[in-house]
ZAMARGU-4260 file (C-alpha; in steps of 0.2 Angstrom, whole numbers, plus 5000, padded with zeros to 4 digits):
<rodrens>
0) 5128/5370/4968 | 5108/5371/4976 | 5103/5387/4983 | 5107/5380/4999 | 5125/5377/4999
5) 5125/5395/4990 | 5119/5403/5006 | 5130/5395/5018 | 5146/5399/5007 | 5142/5417/5007
10) 5141/5416/5026 | 5157/5408/5027 | 5166/5420/5018 | 5158/5434/5021 | 5160/5432/5043
15) 5177/5427/5036 | 5180/5443/5028 | 5173/5454/5042 | 5187/5443/5057 | 5200/5448/5044
20) 5197/5466/5043 | 5209/5475/5052 | 5204/5492/5053 | 5189/5503/5047 | 5191/5504/5030
25) 5196/5487/5025 | 5176/5482/5035 | 5169/5495/5026 | 5176/5486/5008 | 5168/5468/5014
30) 5152/5478/5018 | 5150/5483/4998 | 5157/5468/4992 | 5146/5456/5004 | 5131/5468/5007
35) 5132/5479/4992 | 5113/5485/4985 | 5119/5489/4969 | 5130/5477/4966 | 5141/5464/4978
40) 5137/5447/4982 | 5121/5451/4991 | 5115/5456/4974 | 5120/5437/4965 | 5113/5428/4981
45) 5095/5438/4981 | 5093/5431/4962 | 5093/5414/4967 | 5078/5418/4977 | 5070/5424/4959
50) 5074/5406/4950 | 5069/5394/4962 | 5049/5388/4958 | 5034/5397/4968 | 5034/5385/4979
55) 5050/5387/4987 | 5050/5405/4986 | 5044/5407/5005 | 5057/5393/5011 | 5070/5399/5000
60) 5067/5420/5003 | 5065/5416/5023 | 5088/5408/5023 | 5090/5421/5012 | 5084/5433/5024
65) 5093/5425/5040 | 5108/5425/5031 | 5109/5444/5026 | 5105/5448/5043 | 5116/5437/5052
70) 5130/5444/5040 | 5125/5463/5046 | 5123/5459/5064 | 5141/5452/5064 | 5148/5467/5053
75) 5137/5481/5064 | 5149/5473/5079 | 5164/5473/5072 | 5162/5490/5064 | 5157/5494/5087
80) 5176/5484/5091 | 5186/5493/5081 | 5177/5512/5083 | 5178/5508/5100 | 5195/5512/5106
85) 5194/5527/5095 | 5177/5535/5103 | 5186/5530/5122 | 5202/5540/5119 | 5192/5555/5111
90) 5180/5553/5126 | 5192/5554/5139 | 5192/5567/5154 | 5212/5567/5158 | 5205/5578/5173
95) 5195/5565/5182 | 5202/5556/5196 | 5208/5540/5192 | 5208/5524/5201 | 5214/5526/5217
100) 5237/5519/5218 | 5246/5519/5234 | 5258/5529/5229 | 5274/5529/5241 | 5277/5546/5253
105) 5290/5558/5255 | 5306/5553/5268 | 5304/5565/5283 | 5322/5572/5281 | 5315/5577/5262
110) 5302/5585/5269 | 5311/5593/5281 | 5322/5599/5268 | 5307/5606/5260 | 5301/5615/5276
115) 5319/5624/5279 | 5320/5630/5263 | 5300/5637/5263 | 5304/5643/5279 | 5322/5651/5276
120) 5316/5658/5257 | 5304/5670/5270 | 5320/5677/5278 | 5327/5680/5262 | 5340/5668/5259
125) 5343/5658/5243 | 5348/5641/5242 | 5367/5637/5234 | 5371/5620/5229 | 5389/5615/5229
130) 5398/5597/5226 | 5397/5583/5239 | 5416/5578/5233 | 5426/5592/5240 | 5445/5598/5238
135) 5457/5601/5253 | 5456/5622/5249 | 5436/5623/5248 | 5434/5611/5264 | 5448/5616/5275
140) 5460/5629/5269 | 5450/5643/5262 | 5436/5640/5280 | 5455/5646/5289 | 5457/5628/5294
145) 5476/5626/5294 | 5489/5610/5291 | 5490/5606/5307 | 5472/5607/5314 | 5466/5590/5320
150) 5449/5592/5309 | 5462/5588/5296 | 5465/5570/5301 | 5461/5556/5291 | 5452/5550/5305
155) 5440/5562/5306 | 5438/5564/5288 | 5433/5552/5273 | 5446/5556/5261 | 5448/5547/5245
160) 5458/5541/5233 | 5465/5554/5220 | 5470/5545/5209 | 5450/5540/5203 | 5447/5558/5199
165) 5464/5563/5188 | 5476/5567/5202 | 5493/5566/5202 | 5505/5564/5216 | 5510/5583/5209
170) 5496/5591/5209 | 5490/5600/5224 | 5476/5592/5236 | 5469/5577/5241 | 5448/5573/5235
175) 5434/5569/5252 | 5418/5567/5254 | 5415/5588/5261 | 5413/5587/5280 | 5402/5602/5280
180) 5395/5613/5267 | 5403/5627/5274 | 5411/5625/5256 | 5400/5631/5246 | 5400/5645/5255
185) 5415/5649/5250 | 5412/5646/5231 | 5398/5658/5232 | 5408/5670/5241 | 5422/5669/5226
190) 5409/5671/5214 | 5398/5685/5220 | 5400/5703/5228 | 5391/5706/5244 | 5378/5709/5252
195) 5374/5688/5252 | 5360/5680/5260 | 5360/5659/5256 | 5359/5644/5264 | 5362/5626/5257
200) 5358/5611/5263 | 5364/5594/5257 | 5375/5576/5266 | 5390/5577/5275 | 5402/5567/5281
205) 5412/5563/5296 | 5417/5543/5303 | 5408/5546/5320 | 5404/5535/5329 | 5386/5528/5326
210) 5373/5531/5342 | 5358/5537/5346 | 5360/5556/5340 | 5376/5554/5330 | 5378/5548/5311
215) 5392/5545/5298 | 5385/5553/5285 | 5369/5566/5290 | 5362/5583/5283 | 5365/5602/5288
220) 5359/5619/5282 | 5373/5629/5280 | 5369/5648/5282 | 5378/5663/5276 | 5372/5682/5279
225) 5388/5696/5272 | 5384/5715/5270 | 5386/5732/5278 | 5383/5732/5298 | 5379/5713/5301
230) 5379/5709/5319 | 5378/5692/5331 | 5361/5702/5336 | 5355/5698/5318 | 5362/5681/5318
235) 5353/5676/5333 | 5338/5683/5330 | 5336/5672/5313 | 5340/5658/5324 | 5328/5660/5336
240) 5313/5663/5323 | 5319/5649/5311 | 5317/5637/5326 | 5302/5643/5332 | 5294/5643/5316
245) 5299/5626/5311 | 5296/5617/5331 | 5284/5632/5338 | 5284/5646/5348 | 5289/5636/5365
250) 5305/5630/5358 | 5320/5639/5365 | 5339/5643/5359 | 5353/5647/5368 | 5372/5650/5362
255) 5387/5644/5371 | 5405/5650/5369 | 5414/5638/5356 | 5431/5640/5345 | 5427/5637/5327
260) 5443/5643/5316 | 5432/5650/5304 | 5420/5663/5312 | 5425/5673/5326 | 5417/5673/5340
265) 5410/5657/5340 | 5395/5647/5349 | 5386/5633/5349 | 5369/5632/5347 | 5358/5622/5357
270) 5339/5619/5360 | 5327/5616/5375 | 5319/5598/5371 | 5313/5587/5387 | 5318/5596/5399
275) 5337/5597/5393 | 5348/5604/5381 | 5350/5599/5365 | 5364/5605/5351 | 5358/5610/5337
280) 5373/5617/5325 | 5387/5630/5327 | 5386/5646/5323 | 5397/5663/5323 | 5405/5679/5315
285) 5413/5677/5297 | 5430/5678/5302 | 5440/5691/5295 | 5454/5679/5286 | 5439/5671/5279
290) 5433/5686/5271 | 5450/5692/5265 | 5453/5673/5255 | 5438/5678/5245 | 5440/5694/5241
295) 5433/5702/5254 | 5438/5716/5265 | 5431/5715/5282 | 5436/5733/5287 | 5421/5734/5275
300) 5409/5719/5277 | 5406/5708/5288 | 5395/5691/5292 | 5387/5677/5300 | 5387/5660/5295
305) 5378/5646/5305 | 5377/5626/5302 | 5361/5617/5310 | 5359/5598/5308 | 5342/5594/5298
310) 5342/5575/5307 | 5340/5582/5323 | 5327/5597/5321 | 5319/5581/5312 | 5318/5572/5329
315) 5312/5585/5340 | 5296/5590/5327 | 5292/5572/5330 | 5297/5566/5345 | 5312/5554/5335
320) 5324/5548/5347 | 5337/5541/5337 | 5345/5544/5323 | 5347/5529/5316 | 5327/5526/5312
325) 5330/5538/5299 | 5344/5525/5289 | 5333/5507/5293 | 5324/5508/5278 | 5308/5502/5291
330) 5290/5506/5282 | 5284/5504/5294 | 5295/5519/5303 | 5293/5528/5288 | 5277/5528/5283
335) 5271/5535/5299 | 5278/5552/5290
</rodrens>
């Protein structure tokens, strides 16, 4: 093998070894093998230059240097490529803003619920949660709703197949999708002694005819305050301040006499909107029978309860005229909020 073939073979094998190196340690072993000054294949290659005649030495020496430079440059380039991911990782500043990404937006009802929690929290109310699938006791009995009351009519509720929930024919009570968040009040009072100041926010279900202001699934905020000396005046104050905080000082609310089995006296709560009145919920003083059902003494404590429609507040704030817009999944509508 002459010196030209030897240089070509050296370069070919060196470049293949450099390309095959998977990490910096392997690349360093390749460098020592092919470019090491004290030992290695470069020293053997350099010895060929000393064996040629004086006339050939300039040409062979130039060829040796060119091969050495090409191998060195390839090795340096490969080393930079192997080190680059590590350099990028260690120099990454995660506090810097990233590339702009078009994230989704919170649904207007979700925004309203968070606003409600913030406002009512400033009034000293804490948030309590409860199941959406309820038994008849918590949805009706404990709320002073007798068996013959029309609110229990199967046509006015979403009753569920009891077998799916492990309820046999001899077990007490059916299961239904809750028709009000008042069920959470009962569950809290069963476990807590007065004073109590809580709200429950969530979905409720009633087979209403769907139109611009009604839906078979909607959201409520139910409030409860129980303690010594709680009055109707405090109820109206809380509702007035809440409505004005969320909607503005120009909002007016009014009470209309009504009847609910779980409050006495009971009122419908309306608010002014576009020169008319919109019903936003019901309220009243907690019925003594409800207090007794959870072990409270109505001679010692009193309380008020209210239930507000979250959709209707959201509609009032954003000038939405049809409740069905919330559930049509029209991105053009939702993107406005």
